[in-house]
C-alpha positions as CSV (number, residue, x, y, z in Angstrom):
1,M,19.9,-6.3,-10.0
2,T,18.4,-5.1,-6.7
3,A,18.1,-7.8,-4.1
4,L,15.4,-8.1,-1.4
5,T,18.4,-8.1,1.1
6,D,19.6,-4.7,-0.1
7,S,19.1,-1.7,2.1
8,W,17.3,1.3,0.9
9,R,16.1,4.6,1.9
10,L,12.4,5.6,2.5
11,A,12.3,9.4,2.9
12,D,15.0,10.1,5.5
13,L,14.9,6.5,7.0
14,E,17.3,3.7,6.0
15,L,15.8,0.3,5.9
16,P,17.9,-2.9,6.2
17,N,16.1,-4.9,3.5
18,R,13.2,-4.7,1.1
19,V,10.9,-7.2,2.8
20,I,7.8,-5.5,4.8
21,L,5.0,-6.8,6.8
22,A,1.7,-5.5,5.4
23,P,-0.9,-3.7,7.6
24,L,-3.1,-6.7,8.6
25,A,-6.7,-5.3,9.7
26,G,-7.6,-6.7,13.2
27,I,-4.1,-8.6,13.5
28,G,-1.1,-6.3,13.1
29,N,-0.8,-5.2,16.7
30,W,2.5,-4.6,18.3
31,F,3.6,-8.2,18.9
32,V,2.5,-9.5,15.5
33,R,4.9,-6.8,14.1
34,L,7.7,-7.6,16.6
35,Q,7.2,-11.3,15.5
36,A,7.8,-10.3,11.8
37,R,10.9,-8.1,12.8
38,R,12.3,-11.0,14.7
39,Y,12.3,-13.1,11.6
40,G,14.0,-10.3,9.6
41,A,11.3,-7.8,8.1
42,G,12.8,-4.6,7.4
43,L,9.7,-2.8,8.4
44,A,6.3,-3.7,9.8
45,V,3.1,-1.6,9.3
46,S,0.4,-1.6,11.9
47,E,-3.2,-2.6,11.4
48,M,-5.4,0.3,10.1
49,V,-6.3,2.7,13.0
50,S,-9.3,5.0,12.7
51,S,-8.1,8.7,12.6
52,H,-11.7,9.5,14.0
53,A,-11.1,7.3,17.0
54,I,-7.7,8.7,17.7
55,H,-9.2,12.5,17.3
56,Y,-11.9,11.7,19.8
57,R,-9.7,9.8,22.2
58,N,-11.1,6.4,22.2
59,A,-9.6,4.5,25.0
60,R,-9.0,1.1,23.4
61,T,-7.6,2.6,20.3
62,L,-5.0,4.7,22.3
63,T,-4.1,2.0,24.5
64,E,-4.2,-1.2,22.3
65,L,-4.3,-0.3,18.6
66,L,-1.8,2.5,19.0
67,R,0.7,0.5,21.4
68,I,4.3,0.8,20.4
69,D,6.5,-1.6,22.6
70,P,10.1,-0.9,23.2
71,R,11.1,-4.5,22.0
72,E,9.5,-3.5,18.6
73,R,11.3,-0.1,18.4
74,A,14.7,-1.8,19.2
75,Y,14.4,-3.3,15.5
76,G,14.1,0.1,13.8
77,P,11.4,2.4,12.4
78,V,7.7,1.9,13.3
79,S,4.9,2.6,10.8
80,I,1.2,3.3,11.9
81,Q,-1.4,3.0,9.4
82,L,-4.4,5.4,9.6
83,F,-7.6,5.6,7.7
84,G,-10.3,8.3,7.6
85,S,-12.1,10.8,5.2
86,D,-11.9,14.1,7.1
87,P,-8.5,15.9,6.5
88,A,-9.0,18.1,9.7
89,V,-9.4,14.9,11.8
90,M,-6.6,13.2,10.0
91,R,-4.3,16.2,10.8
92,T,-4.8,16.0,14.5
93,A,-4.6,12.2,14.5
94,A,-1.4,12.2,12.6
95,R,0.0,14.7,15.0
96,Y,-1.0,12.5,17.9
97,V,0.8,9.4,16.2
98,A,3.9,11.4,15.8
99,E,3.9,12.4,19.4
100,L,3.5,8.9,20.3
101,G,6.7,8.0,18.7
102,A,5.8,6.6,15.3
103,D,8.5,7.1,12.6
104,L,6.2,6.8,9.4
105,I,2.5,7.2,8.7
106,D,0.8,4.9,6.2
107,L,-2.6,5.8,4.8
108,N,-5.0,3.3,3.9
109,M,-6.8,4.1,0.5
110,G,-7.5,0.6,-0.6
111,C,-9.7,-1.1,1.9
112,P,-12.7,-2.7,-0.1
113,V,-14.7,-3.3,3.1
114,P,-18.3,-1.7,2.7
115,K,-18.4,-0.2,6.1
116,V,-15.2,1.6,5.6
117,C,-15.9,2.8,2.0
118,R,-19.4,4.0,3.3
119,T,-17.6,6.6,5.4
120,G,-15.6,7.9,2.4
121,A,-12.5,6.2,3.5
122,G,-10.4,3.2,2.1
123,A,-11.0,2.4,-1.5
124,A,-13.8,5.0,-1.8
125,L,-10.8,7.6,-1.9
126,L,-9.9,6.1,-5.5
127,D,-13.0,8.0,-6.8
128,D,-12.1,11.1,-4.8
129,G,-8.7,12.3,-5.8
130,E,-9.2,15.7,-4.3
131,R,-10.0,14.2,-0.8
132,A,-7.3,11.8,-1.0
133,V,-4.6,14.4,-1.6
134,A,-6.1,16.6,1.0
135,L,-5.8,13.8,3.5
136,A,-2.1,12.8,2.7
137,T,-1.3,16.6,2.9
138,A,-3.0,16.7,6.3
139,A,-1.3,13.7,7.5
140,R,2.2,14.8,6.4
141,E,1.9,18.4,7.6
142,G,0.1,17.4,10.9
143,S,2.8,14.9,11.8
144,G,5.9,16.2,10.3
145,L,6.6,12.6,9.4
146,P,7.0,10.9,6.0
147,V,3.7,9.6,4.7
148,T,3.2,6.5,2.5
149,V,0.0,5.4,1.0
150,K,-1.4,1.8,0.4
151,L,-3.9,1.5,-2.4
152,R,-5.5,-0.6,-4.9
153,S,-5.0,-0.2,-8.8
154,G,-8.6,0.9,-9.1
155,R,-11.9,0.4,-7.6
156,R,-13.5,-1.4,-10.3
157,R,-12.3,-4.0,-12.9
158,G,-10.6,-2.3,-15.7
159,D,-10.4,1.1,-13.7
160,S,-6.8,2.5,-13.3
161,S,-7.9,5.2,-10.9
162,G,-5.3,4.0,-8.3
163,I,-2.6,4.4,-10.7
164,E,-3.5,7.8,-11.6
165,L,-4.1,8.8,-7.8
166,A,-0.5,7.5,-7.0
167,H,0.9,10.2,-9.1
168,R,-1.1,13.0,-7.6
169,L,-0.3,11.8,-4.1
170,V,3.4,12.1,-4.8
171,E,3.2,15.2,-7.0
172,E,0.7,17.2,-5.0
173,A,0.8,15.9,-1.5
174,G,4.4,14.9,-1.0
175,V,3.8,11.3,-0.3
176,S,7.2,9.5,0.2
177,A,6.2,6.0,-1.4
178,I,3.2,4.2,-2.8
179,A,2.3,0.4,-1.7
180,I,0.0,-0.9,-4.4
181,H,-2.1,-4.0,-4.6
182,P,-2.8,-4.4,-8.3
183,R,-6.2,-5.9,-8.2
184,A,-9.5,-3.8,-8.4
185,A,-11.0,-3.3,-4.9
186,V,-14.1,-5.0,-5.9
187,A,-12.0,-8.0,-6.8
188,G,-11.0,-8.5,-3.2
189,H,-8.1,-11.2,-3.3
190,K,-9.6,-13.0,-6.4
191,G,-8.0,-13.3,-9.7
192,G,-4.4,-12.6,-10.6
193,P,-2.7,-9.4,-9.7
194,D,-1.8,-7.2,-12.6
195,Y,2.0,-6.9,-12.2
196,A,2.3,-5.2,-15.6
197,A,0.6,-2.3,-14.2
198,V,3.0,-2.1,-11.2
199,A,5.9,-2.3,-13.6
200,E,4.6,0.8,-15.4
201,L,4.0,2.6,-12.2
202,V,7.7,1.7,-11.2
203,R,8.8,3.2,-14.5
204,T,6.9,6.5,-14.2
205,L,6.4,7.3,-10.4
206,D,8.9,9.7,-8.9
207,A,8.9,7.7,-5.6
208,P,9.6,4.2,-4.4
209,V,6.8,1.6,-5.2
210,I,6.1,-1.3,-2.8
211,L,4.4,-4.2,-4.2
212,S,1.5,-6.0,-2.4
213,G,-0.9,-8.7,-3.4
214,G,-0.7,-12.3,-4.4
215,L,2.6,-12.9,-2.4
216,H,1.7,-16.1,-0.6
217,T,5.1,-17.9,-0.9
218,A,8.6,-16.9,-1.1
219,A,8.9,-18.2,-4.8
220,A,5.9,-16.0,-5.8
221,V,7.3,-13.0,-3.9
222,R,10.7,-13.4,-5.8
223,E,9.1,-13.8,-9.2
224,A,6.8,-10.8,-8.7
225,F,9.7,-8.8,-7.4
226,A,11.7,-9.4,-10.4
227,L,8.8,-8.9,-12.8
228,T,7.7,-5.6,-11.5
229,G,11.1,-4.0,-10.5
230,A,9.4,-2.7,-7.4
231,D,11.5,-1.1,-4.7
232,A,10.2,-3.5,-2.0
233,V,7.7,-6.1,-1.3
234,M,4.8,-6.1,1.4
235,I,3.7,-9.5,2.7
236,A,0.2,-9.7,4.1
237,R,-1.7,-13.1,4.0
238,G,1.6,-14.9,3.1
239,S,2.9,-14.2,6.7
240,L,-0.1,-15.6,8.5
241,G,1.0,-18.4,10.5
242,N,4.3,-18.1,8.7
243,P,6.8,-15.7,10.1
244,W,9.5,-17.9,8.7
245,I,8.7,-16.4,5.2
246,F,10.7,-13.4,6.0
247,A,13.7,-15.4,6.9
248,E,13.4,-17.4,3.8
249,L,13.1,-14.4,1.6
250,L,16.3,-12.9,3.2
251,G,18.2,-16.2,2.9
252,A,18.3,-17.1,6.5
253,R,16.7,-20.3,5.9
254,D,15.6,-22.6,3.1
255,S,13.3,-25.3,4.8
256,P,9.9,-25.1,6.4
257,P,9.8,-24.9,10.2
258,A,10.0,-28.1,12.1
259,R,7.2,-29.0,14.5
260,A,9.2,-27.9,17.6
261,E,9.6,-24.4,15.9
262,V,5.9,-24.1,15.1
263,L,5.0,-25.1,18.7
264,S,7.7,-22.8,20.2
265,E,6.3,-19.9,18.2
266,L,2.7,-20.5,19.3
267,E,4.0,-20.5,22.9
268,W,5.7,-17.1,22.1
269,L,2.4,-15.7,20.7
270,I,0.4,-16.9,23.8
271,E,2.7,-15.2,26.1
272,R,2.7,-11.9,24.2
273,A,-1.2,-12.1,23.7
274,V,-1.6,-12.5,27.6
275,E,0.9,-9.7,28.0
276,H,-1.3,-7.4,25.6
277,L,-4.9,-8.5,26.4
278,G,-4.9,-10.5,29.6
279,V,-5.6,-14.2,29.9
280,A,-9.4,-14.1,29.1
281,R,-9.2,-12.0,26.2
282,A,-6.1,-13.5,24.8
283,T,-7.7,-17.1,25.0
284,R,-10.5,-15.9,22.7
285,Y,-8.2,-13.7,20.6
286,L,-5.8,-16.5,19.5
287,R,-8.2,-18.7,18.1
288,R,-8.2,-17.1,14.8
289,F,-4.3,-17.8,14.8
290,Y,-4.4,-21.5,15.3
291,P,-5.7,-22.5,11.8
292,W,-2.6,-20.8,10.2
293,Y,-0.1,-22.6,12.5
294,L,-1.8,-25.9,12.3
295,E,-1.0,-25.8,8.5
296,R,2.6,-25.7,9.4
297,L,2.1,-28.9,11.4
298,V,1.2,-30.7,8.2
299,L,-1.3,-33.1,9.9
300,D,-3.5,-35.5,8.1
301,R,-6.9,-34.0,7.5
302,R,-8.8,-36.0,10.2
303,H,-6.3,-35.1,13.1
304,A,-6.1,-31.5,11.7
305,R,-9.9,-31.1,11.9
306,Q,-10.1,-32.7,15.3
307,L,-7.4,-30.4,16.8
308,Q,-8.8,-27.3,15.2
309,C,-12.3,-27.9,16.5
310,A,-10.7,-28.6,20.0
311,L,-8.7,-25.6,20.0
312,Q,-11.5,-23.3,19.1
313,V,-13.5,-24.3,22.3
314,S,-10.6,-24.3,24.6
315,E,-11.3,-22.1,27.7
316,S,-7.6,-22.0,29.0
317,F,-4.2,-22.0,27.7
318,A,-3.4,-25.1,29.7
319,A,-5.8,-26.9,27.5
320,V,-4.3,-25.3,24.4
321,R,-1.0,-26.4,25.5
322,G,-2.2,-29.9,26.3
323,L,-3.8,-30.3,23.0
324,L,-0.7,-28.9,21.0
325,A,1.7,-31.2,23.0
326,T,-0.3,-34.3,22.1
327,A,-0.8,-33.4,18.4
328,P,0.5,-36.3,16.1
329,E,3.7,-35.9,14.2
330,A,3.5,-34.4,10.8
331,M,2.5,-36.7,7.8
332,P,5.5,-38.2,6.0
333,T,6.1,-36.6,2.7
334,T,6.0,-38.5,-0.5
335,V,7.9,-38.2,-3.6
């Protein structure tokens, strides 16, 4: 039986294991990807980046969203996720990303957010197979790189358009792998993933299948990996505030992080965020991260709420560090 720790090939790239950080919109910048790689992820995919913004050389997109740090590259291949609806624009954006040094391009064809779908991108492409194939072809030809696609099983409940599109993308556009979240786009993250549909896709698709969706714990990941026979797994929400999940899945640890580990990881994030955004923006940016890490401290409800409220209004990292240093010890576990 294939193990998560086994190496594998994605197109012409050798990946050390089968555990991948998913593209996390608004979150998956270079240092979040680097964090996942530090804990063992075999590949990390960037947050989704607008092909239109790249094509028209938006300054923030080029300098922040597309930043590839040498420390990240030291761990292996880098994958950048693009989204868009215009094949000509996608072609030039993919070329730019290749020139920047990416090793893979991933295309988003599953985002259910209305403002993305209204442009004809994301999950809207599940209803427009011709455009989806044209976009994937343009990305592959424009970049000269392997292209993967992340999509949903369908746009509406009971709809298998994503499964059907996966076959077209591989057969007609030369896509190297499909990452599938087996929930309808309209369902968001509600309801159970249809792992049986993934198993059928694995059986019939002539390309690797990467499983995403519902993978919140190491136990859930292992179970879904075994059920579907997928070639790899892609961890999204299960990694938020929990980079240790990668080490756990790869057998490098079998226990939750201690308080000191959580605080040390938050310090690492603070340093990297300041490096990326400067002090003022980093102070605001990391407020979304604190709730995820506070869960790892296992505080009682009252202290957790008080600490969270204080962190959300802290105006400096000195204040943040002070609050974290004085946080109470974790609640004792009961049997």
